[in-house]
N, C-alpha and C positions, 0 to 999 in steps of 0.2 A: 340467531341468538334467542330462540324461543325459551330455552331453559332459564334465562335470566328475567323473564317477564314476571313482574310483581304487580297484580291488579291494585293492591293497596297503595302503590307508588305511581304506577303508570298514568293513572287518571288524575293525579294530584296537580293542581294548578297554583299551589301556594307561591305567592310573591311574583307571579306573572301579571302582566298588564294587558288587558283586552280592550280594544276600541271597537264599539258596536254602533253602527249607524242605524237610524230608525229604532233606537234602543229604549224609547220611553213608552212604547205601546206594542201590543201584539206579540209576534214571535221575538222581536228584538228585546222587549222587556223580559220575556220568559228566559231568554238566553243570558241576559245581564244578571238576573238573579241566580240562574243555574251555574254560571261560571264563577260568580262570587261565592256561592256555597261550596264550590270546589277549591276555593282558596285564592282566586284571582282578584286583583284590583281592577275596576272597570271604568272606562270612559264612555259615557252615554251621550250620543250626538243625534240631533234631529233639528228640523227647522224651528221647533218650538223650544227655545232655550229654557223657559220657565218650567215646562213639563219635564225636561231633562234634569233640571236641578231638583225637582220634587222626587223624581224616581231615584236619583242618586242618593238623596237623603234616606229614602226608604231602604235602599240596598245596604247602606252603611248601618242603619239601625237594626236590620234583621240579621245581617251576616257578619258584621264587625270588620268587613273589608273596606278599604278606601274606595270612594266612588266620586266621579267628577262629571258634572253635566255641562255640556257646551252646545251652543247654537251653531248650526252649519247647514247650509242647503247643498245636498249632495249633487244636485243638478247644475250647480254653479261652479265652474272650473276654478275660479279665483278664490272661492271660499275654502277650498280643500287644503291648500298649503297652510293657511292660518289654523285650520283644525289640527293638522299634523304638528305644527309648531307648538300649539297650546298643549297638546297631549304630551310631547316630549319635555316641555318646560315643567309640566306638573309632575310627571313620573320618571323622566329620564330615559324612557324606553317604551316601546310597544312590542309585545311578544306575540299578540294575537290580533288580527284584524278581521272583523266580520262585516262584510258588505251586505247589509240586510235591508237598508232603506229601499223602498220601491213604491210604484204607483201603477194602477191599472184602471184608468177611467173608462166607463162604458160609453157606447155610442149606438145610435139607432141603425146606421148602416155605414159601410166603409166610405161611401162618398161624402159623408158628413164629417169625416176626420180632417181637421184643419192641419196645415203645416205646423202651426204653433203647438198644437196638441201632440202631434207626432214627435216633434223635436223635444218636447218636454218629457214624454215617456222614454225616449231613447236616452235623454240626458240623465234622468234619475236612475234608470235601471241598467244602463250600460256605460255611458261616458263617465259618469261620476265614479262608479266602482273601478273602472280602468285607471283613472287618474289617481285615486286614493291608493290603489294597490301599487301603482308605479312609485308613488312617493314613499309609502311605508315600506314596500318590499325592497327598495333600494337601500334604505337605512337598515332594515333587517339583515340583508345580505352582507353589508359592510360591518355589521356588529355580530351579535350572538345568534343570529338566525331567527326563525319564527314560523308562524302558521297563518296563512290567509285563507279565509273561508268565505266563499261567495254563495249567497242564498239565491238559488235558481228556482225554477218552477216547472211543474209537470206540463204547463202550457208550452214550454219550449219544445217538447216532443209531441204533444197532442193538442195543438192550438184549436180553440173554439173560434167561431166567426166573430164573437164580440170582444176578443182580446188580442187582435192580430199585432198591433205595434208592440204591446207588452210581450207577447210570445216571441217576436223577432228579437227584441232586446235581450230576453233571457237566453235565447239560442246563441246569441252573440257572447253572452256571459259564459256559457258552457265552453265555447271555443277559446275564450280568453283564459279560462281556468287551466287548460292543458298548456297553452302557450306561455303563460306566466310561470307555471311550474318549471318549465325548461329555462326560462329567463333567469329565475332567481335561485334555482337549485345549485348545489345540493343542500345548502343550509336553510333554505326557506321552502316550506311545503305549501302548495296551493291546491285546494280542493273546493268542491261545490256540494251543497246539499240541494237536491232537486225536491223541493217541497210540494206536497199535494195540497188538498183543501183543508185548511185549519179554521176552527171556529174562533176567530179573534173578534175584537170589537167591531170590525167591519161587517161581520156576518149578521149583526143586529138588523141590518137593512135588507136582508135576503128574504125571498119567498121560501120559507123553510119547508113547506110541503113539496115544492118543486125540487128543493135540494135533497130532501129525503128520498125521492124517487131516483135521483142521480146517484146518491150515496149507496143505494141498494145494489148498484152495479159494482161497487168496490169490494174487494175481498174482506175488508174490515167492516163493511156495512155501515160506515159512519164517517163523519169528519173528525179531524184530529183536534185534541186539546193542545193549546200552545205549549204546555209543559212537555209534550211528547216530541218536541224538536230538540230538547236539551241534551239528551243522551248522545245524539249524533254530533252536536256542537262540541260537547266536552271531549268526545273521542277525537275529533279532528283537531281540537286545540291542544291536546295533551300528547305526551310521549307514547301513549297507547297506539297512536297512528304514525309512528316514526318511519315506517316504510310505505306509507300511503301518500301519494302526491300525484297531481294531475287527474284525480278521480272525481266522479260524480256519484254521490251517495243518494239513492232514492229513498225518501221518507214520505210515502203518499197513501198508506193504508191499502195498497194493492189496487190502485186505479186501473 
């Protein structure tokens, strides 16, 4: 149906509702603003409810779209049903789910990783996205369909020694992406963005000289600006990606 493709319409998200976890900072914040600028109303969720409310107000003031901030801990199974219920109570639907919340604590060596830390990393990066996708995807499939976008990481394919639990969780998220696409198809599309190194607020604590040496090995020769994730997110959220599902889209500057 390529002859019917209209770029001015295909990327339009007007009146769709997007739920974004980890939406008050970093890549999540950039995607919240980006989807709102494309016409979507947005639900911004994270552990810090006050920060979500502030971000939601900023989105509304800049874009004119409705935004709702809500506190939820993605790593806590029982928090997620409440998040979904509040989202549907506020907007009546969720058309786009972006599983963006994540954590990657560093450690000195693998023997120092506690069971509690390992479980927390798996909980936030894998268990939570699975549960949220299951809850929202089931409602999407029973309704008008939708798009689920999992934010994965280049570490899932090229794990460094200092991020092994995180890399394992993101590799699991890659596997879930394909499986959930089959589970909820044909009306719900499920894809992942495999993100590389982006210069978010977290990067303020980095050794930038060491990072510059590593970035010199990238094709782009630099880290990404958070705004550079938005194009991929809008594509996967919109009708422009109507025949894209079960895919992992790499956005990593050519690592």
